[in-house]
C-alpha positions as CSV (number, residue, x, y, z in Angstrom):
1,X,32.8,-1.6,9.5
2,X,33.2,-5.4,9.0
3,X,30.9,-7.3,6.6
4,X,30.0,-10.9,6.4
5,X,32.2,-12.5,3.7
6,X,30.4,-14.2,0.7
7,X,27.1,-12.6,1.6
8,X,24.5,-12.8,-1.2
9,X,23.5,-9.5,-2.8
10,X,20.9,-8.5,-5.4
11,X,22.3,-8.6,-8.9
12,X,21.1,-5.0,-9.5
13,X,19.1,-2.1,-8.1
14,X,16.2,-3.2,-10.4
15,X,16.0,-6.6,-8.7
16,X,16.1,-5.0,-5.2
17,X,13.3,-2.6,-6.2
18,X,11.2,-5.5,-7.6
19,X,11.8,-7.5,-4.4
20,X,11.0,-4.7,-2.0
21,X,8.0,-3.6,-4.1
22,X,6.9,-7.2,-3.9
23,X,7.2,-7.1,-0.2
24,X,5.1,-3.9,0.0
25,X,2.6,-4.8,-2.7
26,X,0.4,-7.4,-0.9
27,X,-3.1,-7.9,0.5
28,X,-2.7,-4.5,2.1
29,X,-2.9,-2.9,-1.3
30,X,-5.4,-5.1,-3.2
31,X,-7.6,-6.4,-0.4
32,X,-7.4,-3.7,2.3
33,X,-6.7,-0.3,0.6
34,X,-9.8,-0.4,-1.7
35,X,-12.2,-1.3,1.1
36,X,-10.6,1.3,3.4
37,X,-11.0,4.0,0.7
38,X,-14.7,2.9,0.6
39,X,-15.5,3.0,4.3
40,X,-13.5,6.2,4.9
41,X,-15.1,8.6,2.5
42,X,-13.2,7.9,-0.8
43,X,-11.1,10.9,-2.0
44,X,-10.6,12.4,1.5
45,X,-8.9,9.1,2.6
46,X,-6.8,8.9,-0.6
47,X,-5.5,12.5,-0.2
48,X,-4.3,11.9,3.4
49,X,-2.9,8.4,2.5
50,X,-0.7,9.8,-0.3
51,X,0.5,12.7,2.0
52,X,1.3,10.1,4.7
53,X,3.3,7.9,2.3
54,X,5.6,10.9,1.5
55,X,5.9,12.3,5.1
56,X,6.1,9.0,7.0
57,X,6.4,6.0,4.7
58,X,9.3,7.1,2.5
59,X,11.6,8.4,5.4
60,X,10.9,5.2,7.4
61,X,11.6,2.9,4.5
62,X,14.9,4.8,3.9
63,X,15.7,4.3,7.6
64,X,15.0,0.5,7.5
65,X,17.1,0.1,4.3
66,X,20.1,2.0,5.7
67,X,20.0,-0.1,8.9
68,X,20.1,-3.3,6.8
69,X,22.8,-2.2,4.4
70,X,25.0,-0.8,7.2
71,X,24.8,-4.0,9.2
72,X,25.0,-6.5,6.4
73,X,23.2,-9.0,8.6
74,X,19.8,-10.3,9.6
75,X,17.7,-7.8,11.7
76,X,18.5,-9.3,15.2
77,X,22.3,-9.5,14.7
78,X,22.3,-6.4,12.5
79,X,20.8,-4.1,15.1
80,X,23.2,-5.5,17.7
81,X,26.1,-4.8,15.4
82,X,25.0,-1.2,14.8
83,X,24.4,-0.7,18.6
84,X,27.9,-1.9,19.4
85,X,29.4,0.3,16.6
86,X,27.6,3.3,18.1
87,X,28.7,2.3,21.7
88,X,25.1,1.8,22.8
89,X,23.4,-1.1,24.7
90,X,23.2,-4.4,22.8
91,X,19.7,-4.8,24.2
92,X,18.7,-3.0,21.0
93,X,19.1,-6.4,19.3
94,X,15.6,-7.4,20.6
95,X,14.1,-4.8,18.3
96,X,15.4,-6.9,15.4
97,X,14.1,-10.1,17.1
98,X,10.7,-8.5,17.6
99,X,10.5,-7.6,13.9
100,X,11.3,-11.2,13.0
101,X,8.7,-12.6,15.3
102,X,6.1,-10.1,14.0
103,X,6.7,-11.4,10.4
104,X,6.1,-15.0,11.4
105,X,3.0,-14.2,13.4
106,X,1.6,-12.2,10.4
107,X,2.4,-15.1,8.0
108,X,0.4,-17.4,10.4
109,X,-2.8,-15.7,9.4
110,X,-1.7,-14.1,6.1
111,X,-1.3,-17.6,4.6
112,X,-4.9,-18.5,5.5
113,X,-6.2,-15.3,3.7
114,X,-3.8,-16.2,0.8
115,X,-5.6,-19.6,0.8
116,X,-8.9,-17.8,0.4
117,X,-7.5,-16.1,-2.7
118,X,-6.3,-19.5,-4.1
119,X,-9.8,-21.0,-3.4
120,X,-11.4,-18.1,-5.3
121,X,-9.1,-18.6,-8.3
122,X,-10.5,-22.2,-8.3
123,X,-14.1,-20.9,-8.0
124,X,-13.5,-18.4,-10.9
125,X,-12.0,-21.1,-13.2
126,X,-14.9,-23.4,-12.5
127,X,-17.4,-20.6,-13.6
128,X,-19.2,-20.5,-10.3
129,X,-19.5,-16.7,-10.4
130,X,-21.8,-16.8,-13.5
131,X,-25.1,-15.0,-12.7
132,X,-24.4,-15.2,-9.0
133,X,-26.7,-13.2,-6.7
134,X,-25.7,-11.2,-3.6
135,X,-27.2,-13.9,-1.3
136,X,-25.3,-16.7,-3.2
137,X,-22.0,-14.8,-3.1
138,X,-22.3,-14.3,0.7
139,X,-23.3,-17.9,1.2
140,X,-20.2,-19.0,-0.9
141,X,-17.9,-17.0,1.3
142,X,-19.5,-18.3,4.5
143,X,-19.3,-21.9,3.2
144,X,-15.6,-21.5,2.6
145,X,-14.9,-20.1,6.1
146,X,-17.1,-22.9,7.6
147,X,-15.1,-25.7,6.0
148,X,-11.9,-26.7,7.9
149,X,-10.9,-29.0,5.1
150,X,-11.0,-26.3,2.4
151,X,-9.2,-23.7,4.6
152,X,-6.5,-26.1,5.6
153,X,-6.0,-27.4,2.1
154,X,-5.5,-24.0,0.6
155,X,-3.5,-22.7,3.6
156,X,-1.1,-25.7,3.0
157,X,-0.8,-24.9,-0.7
158,X,0.1,-21.2,0.1
159,X,2.7,-22.2,2.7
160,X,4.3,-24.6,0.2
161,X,4.4,-21.9,-2.5
162,X,6.1,-19.5,0.0
163,X,8.7,-21.8,1.4
164,X,9.6,-23.3,-2.1
165,X,10.8,-19.8,-3.1
166,X,12.6,-18.9,0.2
167,X,14.4,-22.3,0.3
168,X,16.3,-21.3,-2.9
169,X,18.0,-18.2,-1.5
170,X,18.4,-14.6,-2.5
171,X,19.4,-15.0,-6.2
172,X,17.8,-18.3,-7.2
173,X,14.7,-17.9,-5.0
174,X,13.7,-14.4,-4.0
175,X,15.2,-12.6,-7.1
176,X,13.9,-15.1,-9.7
177,X,10.4,-15.1,-8.2
178,X,10.1,-11.3,-8.0
179,X,11.5,-10.8,-11.5
180,X,8.6,-12.9,-12.8
181,X,5.8,-12.2,-10.4
182,X,5.9,-8.4,-10.1
183,X,6.0,-7.6,-13.9
184,X,3.2,-10.3,-14.3
185,X,1.2,-8.5,-11.5
186,X,1.4,-5.1,-13.3
187,X,0.6,-6.7,-16.7
188,X,-2.6,-8.3,-15.2
189,X,-3.5,-5.0,-13.6
190,X,-3.2,-3.2,-17.0
191,X,-5.6,-5.8,-18.5
192,X,-8.1,-5.3,-15.7
193,X,-7.8,-1.5,-16.0
194,X,-8.4,-1.7,-19.7
195,X,-11.5,-3.9,-19.1
196,X,-12.8,-1.6,-16.4
197,X,-12.4,1.4,-18.7
198,X,-14.5,-0.3,-21.4
199,X,-17.1,-2.1,-19.3
200,X,-17.1,-0.2,-15.9
201,X,-18.1,3.2,-14.7
202,X,-14.6,4.7,-14.6
203,X,-15.8,8.4,-14.4
204,X,-17.8,7.8,-11.2
205,X,-14.9,5.7,-9.8
206,X,-12.4,8.5,-10.6
207,X,-14.6,11.2,-8.9
208,X,-15.1,9.0,-5.9
209,X,-11.4,8.4,-5.4
210,X,-9.8,11.7,-6.6
211,X,-12.3,14.6,-6.4
212,X,-11.4,16.0,-3.0
213,X,-14.3,16.3,-0.6
214,X,-12.6,18.1,2.4
215,X,-15.8,17.8,4.5
216,X,-15.1,14.0,4.8
217,X,-11.7,14.5,6.3
218,X,-12.1,13.5,10.0
219,X,-9.7,12.5,12.7
220,X,-10.6,8.9,12.2
221,X,-9.9,9.0,8.4
222,X,-6.6,10.8,9.0
223,X,-5.4,8.3,11.5
224,X,-6.6,5.4,9.4
225,X,-4.8,6.7,6.4
226,X,-1.7,7.3,8.3
227,X,-1.7,3.8,9.8
228,X,-2.4,2.2,6.4
229,X,0.5,4.2,4.8
230,X,2.8,2.7,7.3
231,X,1.5,-0.9,6.9
232,X,1.3,-0.6,3.1
233,X,5.1,-0.4,2.8
234,X,5.8,-3.5,5.0
235,X,7.6,-1.3,7.6
236,X,8.5,-2.2,11.1
237,X,9.1,-6.0,10.9
238,X,12.6,-6.3,9.5
239,X,11.6,-7.4,6.0
240,X,12.8,-4.2,4.3
241,X,15.9,-4.2,6.6
242,X,16.9,-7.7,5.5
243,X,16.3,-6.9,1.9
244,X,18.4,-3.7,2.4
245,X,21.2,-5.9,3.8
246,X,21.5,-7.6,0.3
247,X,21.8,-4.2,-1.4
248,X,25.0,-3.1,-3.1
249,X,26.8,0.0,-1.7
250,X,26.7,2.0,-5.0
251,X,22.9,2.2,-5.0
252,X,21.1,5.4,-3.9
253,X,18.8,4.5,-1.0
254,X,16.7,7.7,-1.3
255,X,16.1,7.4,-5.1
256,X,15.3,3.7,-4.9
257,X,12.9,4.2,-1.9
258,X,10.9,6.8,-3.8
259,X,10.6,4.6,-6.8
260,X,9.3,1.7,-4.6
261,X,6.9,3.9,-2.7
262,X,5.5,5.4,-5.9
263,X,5.1,1.9,-7.5
264,X,3.4,0.6,-4.4
265,X,1.0,3.5,-4.0
266,X,0.3,3.7,-7.8
267,X,-0.6,0.0,-7.9
268,X,-2.9,0.3,-4.9
269,X,-4.8,3.3,-6.4
270,X,-5.1,1.7,-9.8
271,X,-6.5,-1.5,-8.3
272,X,-9.0,0.8,-6.4
273,X,-10.0,2.4,-9.7
274,X,-10.4,-0.9,-11.4
275,X,-12.5,-2.3,-8.5
276,X,-14.7,0.8,-8.0
277,X,-15.5,1.2,-11.7
278,X,-16.9,-2.3,-11.7
279,X,-18.7,-1.7,-8.3
280,X,-20.4,1.4,-9.6
281,X,-21.3,0.0,-13.0
282,X,-23.0,-2.9,-11.2
283,X,-24.8,-0.6,-8.7
284,X,-23.0,-2.3,-5.7
285,X,-22.0,-0.6,-2.4
286,X,-18.5,1.0,-2.4
287,X,-18.4,0.7,1.4
288,X,-18.8,-3.1,1.6
289,X,-15.7,-3.4,3.9
290,X,-13.4,-6.4,4.2
291,X,-15.8,-8.5,2.1
292,X,-15.4,-6.2,-1.0
293,X,-13.2,-8.5,-3.1
294,X,-14.6,-11.9,-1.8
295,X,-18.4,-11.1,-1.6
296,X,-19.0,-8.0,-3.8
297,X,-16.7,-8.5,-6.8
298,X,-17.8,-12.0,-7.7
299,X,-21.3,-10.5,-8.3
300,X,-19.8,-8.0,-10.7
301,X,-17.7,-10.7,-12.4
302,X,-20.8,-12.9,-12.7
303,X,-22.9,-10.3,-14.5
304,X,-20.5,-8.8,-17.0
305,X,-19.2,-9.9,-20.5
306,X,-16.1,-12.0,-20.1
307,X,-16.5,-11.9,-16.3
308,X,-15.2,-15.4,-15.7
309,X,-11.8,-14.6,-17.4
310,X,-11.6,-11.3,-15.6
311,X,-12.4,-13.0,-12.3
312,X,-9.6,-15.5,-12.8
313,X,-7.1,-12.7,-13.7
314,X,-8.2,-10.6,-10.8
315,X,-7.7,-13.3,-8.2
316,X,-4.4,-14.3,-9.9
317,X,-3.3,-10.7,-9.3
318,X,-4.2,-10.8,-5.7
319,X,-2.5,-14.2,-5.3
320,X,0.8,-12.9,-6.8
321,X,0.7,-9.9,-4.5
322,X,0.1,-12.1,-1.5
323,X,2.8,-14.5,-2.5
324,X,5.6,-11.9,-2.9
325,X,4.7,-10.4,0.5
326,X,4.6,-13.7,2.3
327,X,8.2,-14.4,1.0
328,X,9.4,-11.2,2.8
329,X,7.6,-12.1,6.0
330,X,9.8,-15.2,6.6
331,X,13.1,-14.1,5.0
332,X,14.4,-12.2,8.1
333,X,14.2,-15.3,10.3
334,X,15.5,-17.6,7.6
335,X,18.5,-15.3,7.3
336,X,19.1,-15.4,11.1
337,X,19.0,-19.2,11.2
338,X,21.4,-19.6,8.2
339,X,23.8,-17.0,9.7
340,X,23.8,-18.3,13.2
341,X,23.5,-22.1,12.9
342,X,24.8,-24.9,10.8
343,X,21.3,-25.5,9.4
344,X,21.2,-25.1,5.6
345,X,18.6,-22.8,4.0
346,X,16.4,-25.7,2.7
347,X,16.2,-27.2,6.1
348,X,15.5,-23.8,7.7
349,X,12.7,-23.2,5.3
350,X,11.2,-26.7,6.1
351,X,11.4,-26.1,9.9
352,X,9.9,-22.6,9.7
353,X,7.3,-23.7,7.2
354,X,6.1,-26.4,9.6
355,X,6.0,-24.0,12.5
356,X,4.0,-21.3,10.6
357,X,1.8,-24.0,9.1
358,X,0.8,-25.1,12.6
359,X,0.0,-21.6,13.6
360,X,-2.1,-21.2,10.4
361,X,-4.0,-24.4,11.3
362,X,-5.1,-22.7,14.6
363,X,-6.1,-19.6,12.6
364,X,-8.0,-21.6,10.0
365,X,-9.9,-23.4,12.8
366,X,-10.8,-20.1,14.5
367,X,-13.3,-19.5,11.6
368,X,-15.2,-22.7,12.3
369,X,-14.4,-25.5,14.8
370,X,-12.6,-23.2,17.3
371,X,-14.6,-20.0,16.7
372,X,-15.8,-19.9,20.3
373,X,-12.2,-19.9,21.6
374,X,-11.4,-16.3,22.7
375,X,-7.8,-15.2,23.6
376,X,-8.1,-11.6,24.8
377,X,-10.7,-8.9,24.7
378,X,-13.2,-11.4,23.3
379,X,-11.1,-11.9,20.1
380,X,-10.6,-15.2,18.5
381,X,-7.2,-16.6,17.3
382,X,-7.3,-14.8,13.9
383,X,-8.5,-11.5,15.4
384,X,-5.9,-11.6,18.2
385,X,-3.0,-12.1,15.8
386,X,-4.2,-9.5,13.4
387,X,-4.7,-6.9,16.2
388,X,-1.5,-7.7,18.0
389,X,0.7,-7.4,14.9
390,X,-1.0,-4.5,13.0
391,X,-1.9,-2.3,16.0
392,X,1.0,-3.0,18.4
393,X,4.1,-4.8,17.0
394,X,4.4,-3.1,13.5
395,X,4.0,0.5,14.6
396,X,6.2,-0.1,17.7
397,X,8.9,-1.7,15.5
398,X,8.8,1.3,13.1
399,X,8.9,3.8,16.0
400,X,11.9,2.2,17.6
401,X,13.8,1.9,14.3
402,X,13.2,5.6,13.7
403,X,14.4,6.5,17.2
404,X,17.5,4.1,17.0
405,X,18.6,5.6,13.6
406,X,17.8,9.2,14.5
407,X,19.1,9.4,18.1
408,X,21.4,6.5,18.8
409,X,23.4,5.7,15.7
410,X,26.4,7.8,14.8
411,X,25.2,10.6,12.6
412,X,28.1,10.4,10.3
413,X,27.4,6.7,9.7
414,X,23.8,7.4,8.8
415,X,24.9,10.2,6.4
416,X,27.4,7.9,4.9
417,X,24.8,5.3,4.1
418,X,22.1,7.7,2.8
419,X,24.7,9.7,0.8
420,X,22.5,12.8,0.6
421,X,23.4,16.5,0.3
422,X,23.1,18.6,3.4
423,X,19.6,19.9,2.6
424,X,18.1,16.5,1.8
425,X,19.7,15.0,4.9
426,X,18.2,17.7,7.1
427,X,14.7,16.9,5.5
428,X,15.2,13.2,6.2
429,X,16.2,13.9,9.8
430,X,13.1,16.1,10.4
431,X,10.9,13.4,9.0
432,X,12.6,10.5,10.8
433,X,13.3,12.1,14.1
434,X,10.1,14.2,14.6
435,X,7.3,13.7,12.0
436,X,7.3,9.9,11.9
437,X,7.5,9.3,15.7
438,X,4.8,11.8,16.4
439,X,2.6,10.4,13.7
440,X,3.1,6.8,14.9
441,X,2.4,7.9,18.5
442,X,-0.8,9.5,17.4
443,X,-1.9,6.3,15.7
444,X,-1.1,4.4,19.0
445,X,-3.0,6.9,21.1
446,X,-6.0,6.7,18.8
447,X,-6.0,2.9,18.6
448,X,-6.0,2.6,22.4
449,X,-8.8,5.2,22.7
450,X,-6.6,7.9,24.3
451,X,-7.5,10.4,21.6
452,X,-10.8,10.6,19.7
């Protein structure tokens, strides 16, 4: 199979693992996973989530990496190349295009939430969490959302941070950023965990998250956990595929995927432990929902020894996670522009940066000046983008990738990329061809109210 000459590749398996872990470890792990654990019954959700990572997440991540490494191209051209190689319709290329579009749409609102995190670093540094009450904390968050100037300022800063990394390419940009940010992220988490163990209620947090209560396992919690396992690993939008296209041929896809999934899951669960030990120690509600880190945690930080420093470290951790994920959201489209036009990477980053920034402006205004503008189903701009990407485009992308690799690609080519023994390859095929599609279809049916 022909490959693009002079294509950039990661310098080692370690740098690929850091980059892909960086893509996976984002707001989904630090903002969304802890509050989903809280509202879905704690340990019951955790148990199903971990099982889902192994049965669905790991096989699908292997699939996306093998597609990228086989094609050695961006998602749109890569899927077309693989379809032609397998003597199948080149219409499959639109699967790659859909993934690229999904990444940009997500970045349009992700950068606004990333901006909230940057604003909260500023709040923590200024000491404004000190002795804060629940009413003041809620008022603070509401005031941020009501201010178009603040939201647009921090959204702009976040977009500049993202594009400054992407503009410098695979080795000088993505690799350098992830080599620094991911170890820093884990180091900050260890400091937070140490603090939570000394000042928080770690025993109650551990029981809440890991003492199985099977009575709390419901169809809703199962499907929520399954859906989050899928989104937690950044699957279905071409980010993992384009990172896989920069992977050397001598690296084991299966082993590397397992390491990434374990790191991603472990970080999410450790963050949950750190957060819940502080929540329980301060007698706060574990099921606070999406406001958990922006409205509940500042109260904890404001009433504990050294809380200002811990607050700064926590929101830095969230910012680093959001930053490494945002880079992967835009990289597939940057790769397509560079590989198909005469536009240089710096210019491509500038053009896409402006386009995504404009989309983010609309999202930021949907919290205040444009909050009465509804798109579909009485949803505002932010809610529409969130629902469209997370409940339709991402699972659809993952489903189609699994079907393409499992039923349309040449079986020998798939086996060549995965390089597994016969038994392991059979296990991957069962997971990719049957378990993952059925699981994703179940999530779809649940989301659209066809199963209860």
